C-alpha positions in Angstrom: 90.3 108.6 110.0 88.0 110.6 112.1 86.1 113.8 110.1 88.3 113.5 107.4 88.5 111.5 104.5 90.5 108.6 104.0 92.6 108.6 100.1 93.8 105.9 98.3 97.0 108.3 98.4 97.3 107.6 102.4 96.2 104.1 102.6 99.2 103.7 100.5 101.3 105.0 102.2 99.9 104.3 105.9 100.7 100.0 104.6 104.1 100.6 102.8 104.9 102.2 106.5 104.1 100.1 108.7 104.6 96.7 106.8 108.5 97.9 107.4 108.1 98.3 110.7 105.4 94.8 111.7 106.3 93.1 108.6 104.3 90.1 108.9 101.4 89.0 107.3 99.8 85.8 105.8 100.7 84.4 102.1 98.2 82.5 99.4 97.0 81.5 96.2 94.3 82.8 95.4 92.7 79.9 94.1 89.7 77.9 96.2 90.3 75.7 99.0 94.3 77.5 99.7 95.1 78.1 102.8 97.6 81.2 103.9 100.3 81.2 105.5 102.1 83.0 107.5 105.3 84.5 106.0 108.0 87.6 106.7 107.3 90.1 103.8 110.0 92.2 102.5 109.0 95.1 100.8 111.2 96.6 97.9 110.5 100.5 98.3 112.3 101.4 95.2 109.6 99.3 93.2 107.4 98.4 95.8 107.3 94.1 95.1 106.7 92.7 98.1 109.9 89.4 98.9 109.3 86.4 100.7 111.7 83.7 101.6 110.8 80.3 101.1 111.8 76.3 101.1 111.1 74.4 97.7 109.8 72.0 99.5 106.4 73.8 100.8 103.3 73.5 98.8 103.0 77.3 98.3 106.8 77.1 96.7 105.9 74.0 94.2 102.6 75.6 93.1 103.5 79.3 92.6 106.5 77.3 89.7 103.6 75.6 88.2 103.1 78.0 85.1 106.2 80.6 85.8 103.6 82.4 88.9 100.3 82.3 90.1 97.5 85.1 91.1 97.8 85.2 95.4 96.5 87.5 98.1 99.3 89.1 101.1 96.3 89.1 104.0 98.1 92.3 106.9 97.1 94.0 110.1 99.7 96.0 111.5 101.2 95.4 114.9 99.1 97.7 116.7 96.4 97.8 115.0 96.4 100.5 113.0 96.4 98.8 109.5 94.9 96.5 108.0 95.4 95.3 104.6 93.7 92.8 102.2 96.1 93.0 99.1 96.3 91.1 95.3 99.5 90.6 93.3 100.7 87.5 91.2 103.6 85.3 92.8 105.9 83.9 91.2 109.4 82.3 92.4 112.6 84.3 91.6 115.8 84.0 91.5 117.7 87.3 92.1 120.8 86.8 94.6 121.0 90.6 94.6 117.5 90.9 97.0 118.9 87.2 99.3 122.3 89.2 100.1 119.6 92.5 101.2 117.5 91.0 103.3 119.0 88.3 104.6 119.5 87.9 108.9 119.7 85.8 111.7 115.4 84.2 112.0 116.4 83.6 107.8 119.2 82.0 108.3 117.7 80.1 110.9 115.7 78.0 107.9 118.5 77.0 105.9 120.9 75.6 107.5 123.3 75.9 104.3 123.5 79.5 104.3 122.5 81.4 101.3 123.9 78.7 99.3 120.9 75.8 100.5 119.3 74.1 98.1 115.9 74.6 99.0 116.0 78.3 99.3 113.5 79.7 97.5 112.5 83.8 97.0 109.2 84.6 95.8 107.9 87.5 94.4 105.0 89.3 95.2 104.0 92.3 92.4 101.0 93.7 94.0 98.2 94.8 91.6 95.4 96.0 93.5 93.9 96.2 97.1 91.5 97.2 100.0 93.4 99.3 103.4 91.5 100.6 106.6 93.6 102.4 108.6 92.3 103.4 112.2 94.4 106.4 113.2 94.1 105.6 116.9 94.9 102.3 117.3 93.2 99.8 120.0 92.7 103.0 122.7 90.9 104.7 120.2 88.6 101.7 118.6 87.7 101.0 122.9 86.9 104.3 123.1 84.5 104.7 119.9 82.3 101.9 120.8 82.0 102.8 124.5 81.0 105.7 123.2 78.7 103.9 119.8 77.2 101.9 123.1 76.4 105.1 125.4 75.2 107.4 122.6 73.0 104.6 120.2 75.1 105.9 117.2 77.5 103.6 115.2 81.0 103.7 116.0 83.9 105.9 113.6 86.5 102.8 113.0 88.8 104.9 110.6 89.0 104.8 106.7 88.3 101.8 104.1 89.9 102.4 100.8 90.3 100.1 97.6 94.2 101.0 96.4 95.2 100.8 93.1 99.2 99.5 94.0 100.7 99.4 90.0 
């Protein structure tokens, strides 16, 4: 972000905007020994809720259904490498046909031979509460320039801004 201080509102806007255009991240339960897995995120702009499709025969779906939901982490890096985020929230199994209809697409259809009514189709709801977001306005090229400049001038590189955000 250069000489400008990154605000929480700016970081949150950058995160949501980038997630809309590049929507794959790593999702996992927030517990020792649990490994995050790549998942496609579908952001509901009106509420900030993030939806994920999975199958009911996955470890994640089975583990999330225990006790009505679990603490989880969503790790994100935009394709252009301008935004990175680690977002905490609550993950639960949802039964909302409207969301399935809204986000259904040919890529999802490949995983569910029975279509929208496939008995293994499971929808996960992620309600974000807080996180940390890094924003580097210049992306990779600016980062490379900052590294070169730091090595020549013996100063620290400007790698953008980082801020903690409250997303609820």
